[in-house]
C-alpha positions, 0 to 999 in steps of 0.5 A: 207923730201922726195923727193916728198914733194919739186919740184923734177926734175921728168924726170927720172921717167917720162922716166922710166914710158913711157912704161907701162911695164918698171917697171914690166920688171926691177922687173922680171929681178931683181927677176931672175937675168936676164931672157930670153925673152920667160920667161918675156912674160910667167911671166909677160902676156905681148904681144911680142910686148909690151915687145920688146918695153919696152926692147929697151926702158930700154937698151936705158935708160941704165937700162938693157943689152943684155947678151953678148957672146955665151954659155949655153942655160940657160944663160939669154938673158937680165940683168940689168945693175948696174943702173938698179940694183939700181932701181930693189928692188924698182921696185919688192917692188912696183909691189908686192904692187900693185898685193896685190890689183890688181891695177896694171892697175892704177899704171902702167899708164903713169902719175900715178907714177908721179902724186904721186911723185908730191902730195908726203906728201903735199896737191897740187893745180891743177895747181902746179901739171900742173906746176911740170908735164908740159909734161902731158895735163891738160887732162891726169892730170885730169883723173890721179887725177880721177883714183886716187880718184876712187881707194881712193889713193888721195882725193880732199879736200878744202884749206882754202885760199881766194878764196877757192881752191881744193887740192889733197892729198895722202891717204891709199895706195897712201902713201905706193906706194909713198914710193916705188916711191921715190927710182925710181928717 
């Protein structure tokens, strides 16, 4: 049974996805074994301001550190900490899965990955999702579910209870993304 099929503490995942570029930055630092600021800007196509915000956030989370010391100009400015390396492979795999379908905009929105983690391998009602994602507004959850349905990562089904209710379950690529999300928290 995966973490997603229970009611896990999603706080680490929510903190990780707070900035849109956090996961791609970790993936690139993992792939390159560290990198300079300008290299990250060029490889990711991110603005300098967004990259600075993500790097500061990742440093605060203890996943990235500045490379200490002076030395060779080829020395990377930023490297992953041990905790960052622990999730680096999952971040890299996740970015590769979504690049294949050009779905990066969806997957790196603030609430997409937490929604996928909460839905997991079950069918979840809206109120269950809302209870697990207390920090998310109902509107954010509804928009996230709608976007997942439009990309065919999730579907809305009828739960045969009294009274009948709508439920949400992952399908297709949603399951492939879930396999990589479980390793992030």
